[in-house]
N, C-alpha and C positions, 0 to 999 in steps of 0.2 A: 173311433178307437181312442181310448183315454190315454193321456200323456203319462209317462212314468214320473212320479214326483221326485224319486231319488235322482233320476237323470237330470231333471230341471234344476234341482238344488246344487248338483255338482258342477254345473256350467259356470256360475259366477265364481266359485272357488278356484276352478282351474284357470279361468280368465285372470283372476286376481294374482294367482301364483305366477302366471306367465308374465304379467305386468311387473311384478316385483323382481323377477329374474332379469327382465329387460332393463329395468332401472338400475340394477346393481352393476351391470356391465359398464355403462358410462361413468358411474361413480368410481369404480376401480380404475378405469382408464385415466380419469382426472388425477386420482391419487398417484398413479404411476408417473404421470407427467410432472407433478409437483415434486415427487421424490427424485426424479431424474434431474430436474433443475437444481434442487438442493445439493445433490451429489456433485453436479458440475461446478456449482459455486464453491463447495468445499474443496474440490480438487484445485480450483483456481486460487483460493486463499492459501492452501497448502503450498502450491507452487510459488506464490509470492513470498511466503515465509522462507521457503527453501532457497529462492533466488537471493534474498537478502543475507541468508546465512553464507551462501557461496561467496557473495560479494565481500562479506566481512573476513572470511578466511583468505580470499585472494588479496585483500588489502593488507592483512597481517603478513602474508607470505611475501608480497611485493616489497613491503617496508623492510623485511629482514634481508631479502636478496639485495636491495639497493644499499642497505647499510653495509653488507658484506663487501659489495663491489667498491663502495667508497673507502672502506677500510683497507682493501687490497691496494688501491691506488695511493692512498695516504701513506700507508706503511712503506711502499716502494719509494715514494718521493722523500719521506723522512730518512730512509736508508741512504738514498743518493746524496741528500744534503750532508748527512753525517760522514759519508765516505769522502766527499769533497773537502770537508773541514779537516778530516784526518790527514788527507793528502797534502793540504796546504800548510798545516801547522805541525804535523807529526805529533799532535797532542793526543794521547791515548784516552783522554776524557771523551773524545768524540765517539769512541767505540761503544760506550754505554748506550746512547740513543740509537746507534747503529744496530746493536744486538736486540734492543727492544723492538725496533721496527721489523727486524727479521722474524722475531717471535710472533709479533702481531700478524704479520703476513701469513705465517703458517696457520694461525688460529682462524683467520678470516677465510683462507682457502678451504679449510676443513668445514667451516660453517656453510660456505657456499655450496660445497659438494653435498652436504647433508640436506640442505633445503631443496636443491635441484634433483636429488635422488627420487623424491616423491612425484616428480613431474612426469617422467616416462617419455619425454619428447627427445627423439634422437638429435634434432637440431640443437636444442638447448644443451644436451649432454656434450655435443661436439664443441659448442661455444665454451662450456666450462673447462673442457680439456685444453682448448686453445689458450684460455686465460691462464690456466695453471702452467702450461708449457712456456708461454711468454714471460710470466712472472718468475718462473724458475730460471729462465735464461737471463733475465735482468739481474736477479740476485746472484747468479753464478758470475756474471761480469763484475758486480760489486765486490763479491768475495775475493775474486782474483786480484782486483786492484788493492784491496785492503791487505791481502797477503803480501803483495809486492812491496807496499809501503812498509809493512812490518819487517820485511827482510832488508830494508834499506835500499831497494832497487827503485829509486824515485824516477829515474829516466824511463824504465820499462813501464812503471805505473802511469806516467804521463802519456806515454805512447798509447797505452791501452784506453785511457780516458778519452783521448782524441780520436780513437777509432769509432766507427759507426755501430759497433756491436751493441753497446748499451742503449744508444739512441733508438735504433731500429726496434729493439725489444720493448722499450718503453712506449714508442708510438704504436706498435702493434697491440700492446696491452691496453692502452687507452681506447683504441678502435674497438677491440673485442668487448671491453667493458661497456662502452657506449651502445653497442648493438644489443647486448643482453639487457641492459637497462631499458632500452626502447621496447623490446619485446615484453618485458614484465609490465611496463606501464600500459602498453596496449591491451594486455590481458586484463588488467585492473579496470581500464576504461570500458572494455566489453562487458565485464561482470557488473559494473555500475549501471550501464545502460540497460542491461537485461533486468536488473532489480527494479529500476524506475518504470520500465514498460509493464512489468508484472503488477506493480502496485497501482499503476494507472488503469489497469483493467478491472480492479476489484469493485469500485463504485458502480460503473455501468452494469457489471454483472449482478450486483445486488439489486439495482433498480429493475433490471430485466427479470430477476427472480421474483420480485414483488409483483410485477405486472402479470407474470405467469400465474402466481397464486391468486391474484384478484380475478383474472379471467377464469381460472378453475372454479373459484367460488361462485362467480356469476353463472357459469354453465351449470354448476351443480344446483344452484338455486332455481335456475330456469327449468332444469330437468325435474326437480322436485315439484315445482308448481305445475308443470305440464302433466306430470303423473297424477297430481291431486285433482286437476280438472277432469282428466280422463276417468278417474275413479268416481268423481262426483256425477258424471254423466251416466254412469252405469250402476250406481249404488244409492242407497237411501241416505238420510241425513246423518245417521250414526257412522256410516262408512266414510262420509265426507269429512266429519270431524276427526275420525281416526287417521285418514290420509293426510290431513293437514298437520296433525301431531307428528306423524312420521316424517313429513317434509321438513318441519321445524327441527326435529331431532337430527335428521341427516345434515342440515346446514350447520347446526351447532357442533355436531361431531366432526365435520370437515374443518370448521374453524378451529376447534380444539386441537385437531391433529396438526394443522398448520402452525399453531403456536408452539406445540411440542417440538415440531421440526426446527422452528427458529431457535428454541432453547437448546436443542441438541447441537446445531451447527455453532451456536455461540460458545457452548462448552468445549467443542472440538477446537475452535479457534484459540481459546485461552489455553487449552492443554498443549497445543502445538508449540507454544513459547514458554512452557513451564521450565524453569531452570536456565533459560536463555535471557539474561537481562538486556542484552543488546537488541533483541527482537521485540521487547516489551512495548516500546513506543508505537511501532507499526501495528502490533496486535491490538493495542489500546485504541488506536484510531479506527481500525476495522470494527472492533466491538462497539464503539460508540455509534458508528453509522448503522450497525445492525439494530441497536436499540432505537435509533431514530426511525428505521423502517418498521419495527414492531409497534412503535407509537402511532405512526401513520396508518398502519394496518388496523389498529384498534379503532381509530377515528373513522375509517371507511366502513366499519361494520354497521354503525348506526343501530337501528332497531327494525325488526320485521322485514329484513331484506332490503333496507334502504341502501341505494347505491350512490348517494350524494354525501357531501362533506360540508360542514359548517366551518368557515374560516375562523370564526371566533373560537370554536373548540380546538382547531388545529394550532392556532397561535397560543392559546392558553396552555395546552399541553406541552408545547415546545419550551415555554419559559417557566413553567411551574416549578421545575426542580431547583431553580436559582433565585426565585423571588424571595425577598425578605424585607425587613424594615429599612435596611440600608441600600438594598438593590430595588429601587423604586421603578414602577412602570405605569404607563397610561395607555389603555387600549380603547380605541375609538372606531366605531363602525357597526357594532351590534351584530345580529345574525345575518350572514350572507352565505347562502347555500350554493356550492359549486359542484360540478361533476366529480365523482370519486376518482377518476383517472388523474386528476390534478394533485391528489393528496401526496403521491410519492415525490415528484420533483419539488413541490412547494414545501413539503415537510422537511426534505433534506436541506433546502436552502435556509429555512428558518432555524434548523438545528445548527448549521454552520455559522449563521449570524449570531445566535445566542452564545455559542461556544466562544467565538471571537470577542464578543462583548465582555464575557467573564474574564478572558485571558488578557485582552489588550485594550478594551474599549471602556464604555461608560460604567460597567459593573466591575472593572478591575480595581477600583478603589471606592470606599464608602461615599455615599452622597450622589452617585450617578443616577441619571434618569433615562429610561428607555420609553420612547413614544412610538406606538404602532397604530397606524390609521389605515382603514380600507373602505372602499365603496365601489359601487358598480355604476358605470356611465356608458351609455350607448353600446350595451352588450359586451363591455370589457370590464375586467376587474383591475382595480388600481390599488396597490398596497404600498405604503411608505413606512420604512423602518428608519427611525432617527434616534441617534444616541447623543446624550448631552452629559459630558463628564463634569465632575465637580470642579476640576481645574483644567485650564486650556492644555490641549495636547500639542506636542512638537509637530511642526509641519512634516508631512509625509511626501517623499519624492517618488512619483510614479516612474516605473520602468527602471528601478535601481539595479535590477539584474536582467539585462536584455537577454533574450533567448531562453529564459527560464520561467515557466509558468507555474505558479504555486498550485498546491493541491486544491485549496479552497476555490481559487479562480477556475480551475478545470471543472470542479463540481458545479459551480454556478453556470458555466457555459453549457454544460450538458443539460442541466435543469432548464435553462432558457430555451434550448431547442425542443425539449419535451413539452414545455408549456406553449410553444409556438408564440412566444412573446418577447419582451425585452426586460433585462435586468440591468439597471444603471447604478453605478456607485460613484460617490464623490466624497472627498475628505474635507470637512470643515474644521475650524479651530476647536469647536466644542465636541467633535466626534464625527463618525461616519454617517452618511445618509444614503440609503438604498431604496430605489424606486422600482417596483415590480409591476409590469403591465402585461396582461395576457387576455385573450378572448375567453368569454364565459364558456362557450361550447367548443373551443379548440378549432 
C-alpha cells in the first residue's frame, strides 16, 4: 500500500511546530525569572531611598524637638536667675529678662506640642503634658515670688524662695526633658541604623541580579543550541542554517531585553530621587554601580555565545572613561581569558578602584600614573593595581574609625568572597597598591 505523500510531508512540520512551542516555554520562564529579579532589586532600591528619607525626616524632627526642650530649660533657668536678681536688688530692670524668658518658654512649649502632635505616641504625649505641667508650676512659683517682691513683701518672698516648691518643679522638669530627649535620640539612632542596613543590601542584590541574568542567558543559549542540534538531526542543511539563525536571534533578543531592563531600572532609580537633593548622593552611588554591572555584562557577552572574559578588555573598559593625557596609565599582561562568572565581582572592584583613584588617588591631580599588571601562575590569576601620584600623599591611618566599615571596603570584601581569593591593600607614600589573587577556575 502506497504511503500518503501529504501525510509524510505534514509530519516534519508538526514536529517542528511542537519543538518551537517546547522551546518557547523555557525562554518565557527565563524572562519571568529575570523580570522577577529586576522587580525585587527595584523594590530593594526603593526601600533604601525611602529609609534614607525617613532617616532625614527623623533627624530634622529630633533636632527640632531637642532645640525646643533646650529652649524650655534655658528659658526657665533665665527666668529663675532674673527672679533672684529682682529679689536681691529690687531693681525692676531684672523684670525685662524675666518676661523675655517667660515669653520664650511659652513659644518653646507651643513648638514642642506642635512637633509631638504628629507622633501619635501616647507615651510621648504624656511626657509632653508632664513637661508642660512642671514648667507651668515652675513659672507659677516664679510669678508668685515676683509679685510678692513687687508688693514689698520681701519676707514672704524669701520664705517662698526657700520652700521646695520651685526646686521640686525644676528637678521634675529636667527629669522629664531628659527622658523625652533620650527617646527622640533613640528613634533617630534606629532610623539611621535602618538606612545603613538598607544601603548595605543594595550592592549584593545587584550582584545577585547580574548572576541571575548571566545564568538565564546561559540557559537560554544552551536551550537554543540544544534545539538547533535536534533540528539538525531531523532536517536538511537549509533547516539547520535556519535553526542556527533562530538560535542567534533568540540569544540577541534576550540580551537586548536584559539591557532594556537595566536601562528601565536605572531610570526608575534616578526618578525616585528627582527633586530630593539630599537623596542624590545615595542614588548617584547606586547608579554608578549599575553602570559598572552593565559594563561587566557587555564584556561577558563576547561573541558567538562565548562565556569567558578577557581581563585586558575588563580593565580597559573600567578605566576608559577617565583616561587622558594627564591621567596616564600603563597596562601590562596582554590577553588573559578567565571564566565569565568572575566578571561581576572583578568588574565591581575595578570600578571602585578607578573611582577612588579619580577622587582621592593618582588621578585626583594632573601627572598621576596608574599601573595595572596581571598574569597567570599555577592556575591562579594575580592582578596588581598600583597608583603613583605626582606628589607624595599624606600618610593614611588605618582604623581611624573603629567599628565603622566603609562602603568600598564592604564591596571589596564581598567581591573577595565571590572570587574565592584574596584582595590585599596597602598605602604607600606614592599611593595605594592593591593585589588581587584568585583561582582561575574558582
